N, C-alpha and C positions, 0 to 999 in steps of 0.2 A: 504494500500500500504506500502511495506517495505521500510524503509529509506535507502539511499545509505550508504555503509560501512564507507566512510570518514566522513559523518555527524554524524554517530553513535559514532565514535571515538572522534570527537570533543566534543560531549555532555558528553561522559565518562570523558574526561580530565577536562571539566568544573566542573563536580560534584566532581572529585577527588581533584581538586585544591581548592575547597571551604571548609568551615569548617562544612559541612553537616554531614559527617560520621567520626566515630572514626577510629583509625588505624586498629583495628581488623575488623571493618565493611568494610573499604576500601579494605583490603586484600581479603575478601570473595567476595566483589563486583567485583573486577578485575577478579577473577577466573571464576565466573559464567558468566560474560559477555564474556570473551574470549572463554569459552567452547560453549556458545550459538552461537556466531558468527561463530565458526569453525564447527558447527553442531555436535559436540561431546558431547551429553547430557547423554551418558551412565554412566558417572562418577558423575553426579549431584545428589548424594544421601548423606545422613548425614555422614556415616562412611568414604567414600572416601574423601569427602571434609575435614573432621576433620583430617584425616591422612596427607593430603596435607598441612594443616595449622598448624599442630603440636598441635592440641587441644585434650586434653585427653578425654573429654566426647563428644560423637557424638551428644548428644541432644543439646549441646551448639550451634551447627550449626543452629538448628531450631530457637533458641532464637535470634541469631544474624541476621538471615534472616528476622525474623519478624520485628526487629527494622529497618532494611534497607527498607523493604516494606513500613512501616509506615512513615519513614522520606522522602522517595521519593514522596509519595502521598501528604504529607503536603507541600513539596518543590514546586511542580508544582501548587498546589492550591494557594499558596501565591505569585507566580511570577506575576509582573505587566503586562507582555506581554507573550503570549504563545510561547514557543520555538518550532522550527520546528520538533525536535525529542524529544520524551518522552519515559521514561522507567519505567517498573514496574516488580517486582519479582512475578512470578506466585504464586497464592494462593494454587496450588496443586503440589508443588515441588519447584525447585530452578532455573528453566529456566527463563531467562530475556526476557520479552516481549517488543518489540520495536514498537512504533506507530509513524506515520508521520503526521504532521500538517503543511501543506504549509502555509507560512506567509500570513496573511490578511492585506492589506494595506488600512488604513482608508482614505477616500477621502471626501471632502465636497460635498454638492449637486452641487455646481457650477462647481467644477472640474470634477465630475462624468459626467456631461453633456458635458464638453469639451472633455473628453476621448471618450465618445460615438460618438461625432461629428467627432473626429479624425479617429476613426475606420471606420465609414461610409465613410469618404472621401478617405481613403487609399484603401478601397475596390472598389472604382471606377476604379482603375488600370490605372489612367491617370496622366499626369504631373500636371494639375491644381488640381486634387484630392490630390496628394501627397503634393503639396504646401499648400493647405488648412489644411491638417492634421497637418503639421508642425506648421502652424500658431496657430491652436487650442492648441497644446501641449505647445508652447512657452507662450501662455497666462496663461495656467495652471501652468507652471513652474515659472512664475512671482509671483504667489501667494504662491506656494510651491517649492522654489528652492531646487534642488538636491534630490527631491523625487524619490526614486529608481524605482518605477513603471513608472512614467512619463518619466524618463530618458531612461528606457528600451524601452518604446513605441516609443520614438523619434529616438532611434538607429534603431529600426525596420523600421520606416518610411523612414529613409535615405537609408537603404539597399534596400527597395522596390522601392524607386524612381529611383534607379540605373537601374531598369529594363525598364523604360518607356521613356527615352530620355534625361537624364542629363548625364554629364560626369561621368561614373560609378565609376572610381577609387576614385575620390574626395568624392563622397557620401559614398562609402564603408569605406574609411579611417576615415571620420567623424563619421560613425556608430561605428567603432572600438574605437575611442577616447571616445565616450559616454559610450560604454560598460565598458571600463576601469574605468570610474567613478563609475559605479554601483558595481564593484568588492569590493570597499572599504566600502560599506555600511554594517551595522550589519546584515541585512537580505536581501537576494538577490532574487528578484522575478523570476519566471520561464521565463518571457518574456526577461529577461536579458540573460539567458542561450540560449534562442532561437535566439536572435539577434547575440550573439557571434557565434553560429553555422552558421548563414547566412554569416557572415564575413569570417569565416574560410573556408567555402565552395567557396564563390565567389571571395574573394580577395586573399586568400593564397593557394587555391586548396589543403587544408589540409583535406583530406577525413577522416582519423581516428579521427582527432580533431573535425571535424564537427559532425561526428557520435556520439562521446562521449557527446558533448554539446547538441545535439538534444535529446539524451537519458535522460540527466539530466532534460531538459525542459519537456519532456514527463512525467517523474516520478513526478516532482514537480507540474505539472498541472493536475495530476490525469488522464492523457491520452489526454487532450484537444489539446495539441500541435501537436499530430500526424495527426490531420485533417487539419493542416494549409498548404497553398500552397507551402511554402518554403521547408517544410519537404518532401512532396510528390515529389517535383522537385528534391530534393537530392536523393531520392530513384530511380527516373528515371535516374539521371545522373550516378548512379551505376548499370544501367541496371536491375533495380528492379521495373520497372513500374507496373509489374503484382502484386507486393506487395502493391503498392500505390492504385490500383483500388478498392479493398475491403474497404480500409479506407475512400475513397472518396464516396463510396456508402453509408456508414454510415453517412458521413457528409451531403450528400444530404437528407437523411431521417430525419436528425436533423434540417436542414435549408431548408425545402422543398420549401420555397418561394424565394430562392436566385438563380438568374441565374448565378452568377459568380461561385458558387460552382459546378454547372453543367458543366460550361466551364472547370473548373479544372479536373473534372471527364473525360470529353470527350478527352482532350489532352493526359491524361495518358492512356486512352484506345487506342489512336492512337499510343503512344510510345510502348505499349505492343503488338501491332499488332492486337488488337481486333476491327477491322474496322466496322463490323456490329453493335457491341454494341455502338461504338462511334457515328455512324450515328443515331441510335435510340435515344441516349442521346441528340444529337443536335436537331434533328427534334422535339422531345418532348418538349424541352425547347423553341424552336421557336414558337411552337403552343400554349404553356401555357402562355408565357410572352408577346408575341406580341411586342408592342412598347417599353416594358421594357426589351427586350432581350439585354443582354450585348454584346458589340461589339466583344469581344473575341470569342463568339460562331460563328460569321461569319468568323473570322480569322481561327478558328479551322476547320470549314467546308471546307474552301479553301484548307487547308493543307491536310485534309482527301481526297478530290477529287484528288489532285496531287499524293498522296501516292498510290491511286488506278489506276493511269495512265490516269485520265480524266482531262487533262490540261485545256480544254475549260471551263469545269464546275468550275475549280479552279479560272480562270480569272474572271468569272461571280460572283463568291462568294466574291472574294476580292474587286471587284468593288462595292459590296453591303454593305461593312463595313460602318456603320453609324457614323464614327468618322475619322477625318483627322488630319494631322500634322498642328499645333504643339501640339494638344491635346495628341497625342501619336506618337511615331516614329516606332512602332512595325510593321506597314504595309508598310513602305516605300520601302524596298527592295523586298518584296513579289510581288508587282505589276510588277516590271521588271522581276523577276524570272519566274513567271507563263506565262508571255507573251513570254519570250524567249523559254520556254520549249515546247510551241505549235508551234514554228517555226517563231514567229514574232520577230526576232532579232532586227529589226529596232526600234520597240517600246521599247524593253528592253534596247538597247543602249541609246536611248533618255532619258529614266528614269535614267539610270546610270550617264550620263553626267550631268543631272540636279541635281542629288544628290551630285556629286562631287563639282559642282559650289556652291550649297547651303551651303555645309560644309565650303567652302573656304571664301564665302563673305556674307552669309545671317545673320551672327551674332547669329545663332541658332545652337545648337549642332546636328549634324547628326551622329549617331553611326557608327563606322567602321564596325560593324557586319552587318548593313543594306547595306552598300556599298559592302561588301563581297557577300551578297545574290544577289544584283543587278548585280554585275559583273558576277556571275555565270549564271544568265539569259541571259546576253549579250554575253556569250560564251568566256569571257576573263578569263580563269582559273588561269593564273599567277596573274592577278590583284586580283582575288577572294581570292587566298591564301595570298597575301600580306595584304589585308584588314582583313582577318581572323587573321593573326598574330598580326596586330595592335589592333584589337578589343579584342582578347583573352589575349594576353601577356602584351600589354602596357595599354590599357584602362580597362581591366578586366570586360568586359561586362558580367553580370551574365547570360544573355540569351545564351551565347556561351558555358556555362558549359553543355548545353544540345545539343551541335552540334553532339554528337555521337548518339542521338536518334531522332532528327528531321528528318523525312523521306527524305526531299528534299536535305539534305546534301550528300545523297548517290551519287548524280551526280558529286560531287567534289572528293570523296574518291579515285577513281582510278587514278587521275591526278598525274603526277610525282612530281609537286611542293608541293602537299599536303603531299606526302611521305617525301619530303625534310623537310617540317615543323615539321613532327613528329620526324625525326632524330635530327633536331636542338633543339627541345624541350627536348629530352632525353640526348643530348650530355653533358650538365654540370653535370648530375647525375651519381652516382656510379651504378654499376650493381645491388647492393642490393636495392638501392632506386627505380630503375626502376621496379624490381620484386615486391617490396612492393606496388607501385602504380598500377601495372597491377593486382595483386592479390586483392587489395581493390576494384578495378573496375570490378572484376570477369571476367577478360579477360584471356583466355587460353594462357600460355606462357611456354617456356622452356629456360633454361639458358645454354649457351655454355661456358665451363670452359677453362681457360688457361692450358697449360701443367703443370705448377707448381701447380695449383689448383687440377688437376687430381692426381698428385703425393701425395698431402696432403689431399685428400678427406677422411673424417672420415669413410665413409661406406666401402671404399676399405680396409682401415686399419682394421676395425672391422671384416671384413670377411676374413682377412688374404690372400688377393689376390696378394700380392707382394712376389717376390723371388729375390735372388741375383744371377747374372750370371757373368761370366768372359767376358772381352773384351780387345782389345789391349790397352785401356786406363786404365784398372784396373776393379775392381768389380763395377757393376752398377745394379740398380733395374729394374726388368722386371715383367710385369703383367701376371698372369696366363690367358690362353685363356678361353673363356666362357665354362661353363659346369662343370660337377663333375665327378670324376674318383675314382676307387678303389686305384690305385697306384700313380696317379698324372701324368700329361703330361711330355713329354721330354722337358727339358729346358737346351739346350747346350749353351756353350759360344758364344758370338757374334764373327764371324770370322773377321780376318784382311782383308784388301783389297787384293784380289788375292790369299788368303790362300787356297782356294779350287778349283782354276781355273783348274789346271792340272788334278786333280782327276775327275772333271766333264767332261773335254774333253776326258779323257780316257774312261769314261762310254759311251760317245757318239761315240766311235770308232776311235778317233784320236790317232795315234801312237806317239812314242817319237819323230820321225823325224818331224811329222806334228806340234807337239807342239813347237819344236825348230824353225821351219819356221815361225810360228805365232809370236813367241817372236822376231825373227829377223826383221819381218815386223812391229813390235811395235803394232800389233793388240791386244795383251794381255800384 
């Protein structure tokens, strides 16, 4: 795997600032690295390099390159810890070869067990599981304080717990603080980049930043990060669920005994509109795992039934979820939603009222996103939008990042209050920022320019579409009409008010007396 350019440049600087190479060797090293990185290897031969460096004998380049080759090999061999990026000069020319060695973090047996326990606990996708994962990592950090891998995993656990029923903004902000700690470490694990991507995605809605951090994690992990649920959720949020599905098929083949990976595959198949495939995935998992079936497979089955218009089957499926609050909050609003969609508004309203009361007095957190879903089932669209605003903008519930692909949110999209929410969300942004977000999310859009922006449009200037014409106020710019001509269109001055009135009336058959009468009557 090729190292990222910024890491290559950091390693080049480290070598150049050391006493490893002589001045002549440093000059040659700089040039061959630059040409290799730019892909311009056509000048990597003795005479061209000798001319560049002002060396009289071209053969001297071969001697200098041999010394660089030998010194680099010895340098890496003697280092106490293996750097992430290593370089060597090709033995058959002067191209520099870059190799990537993701950092390996040594852990004691005891800490390895704690890490394994934490990963197993967070994969339960429940509040108690997230709590246990953090407990295991805190024990490990008590032994190895500030260990970058342990910190990165703890940040990931906080971000993931935000999905399942804690106050999400608080967990995401904690994750961000922990990620900041790992940035200062000498070697940064891929899990740190991954946790940073989760925070950028869920807390800041920074899609380009999240994309860049995910890519770094994927590069450093040798591809392992692309099979993680947060990354496939990111793809789905950008309307790229069809790209996530093949990744999760590979993940299933690698973790064939994991029901949760199959649940991730099923929901992304639903997001991609692959309903038959999703049903096959879920039914196969239910048959294979029996009592070990993960609760999310039941949730996704209910969502699938509703997407296909079978509300009664959705109600039955959600009733069969083998997990209840406070183990997870992810099902709370769905019970009200599916009841309301089959016409049982009374049950939906009862659920909605209970959730509001629980949020107010139960001492346990009920996500605003679940109240949004329940209000939607109760038919209270204004309340649904208000709770959506609270959950997405104030609480930053990561689940609501996917509100554009969960099929049941289609019932809310036509409502006027939802459109108002979109307008309010875009209001603080500049037009350029709105376009950037829409383009990143792959949503078709077109920008309406102001008149000043039309006048200053670079394309109109480049195509020479402007002419100058006269007017009562003096010369003004005027745009050529669409089309092309041999001699150009007629571009007369702009007339003054009333300048052509009499001529037009004469063409219409009004004589001089008629014109005078019209003027006397102040009709013209």
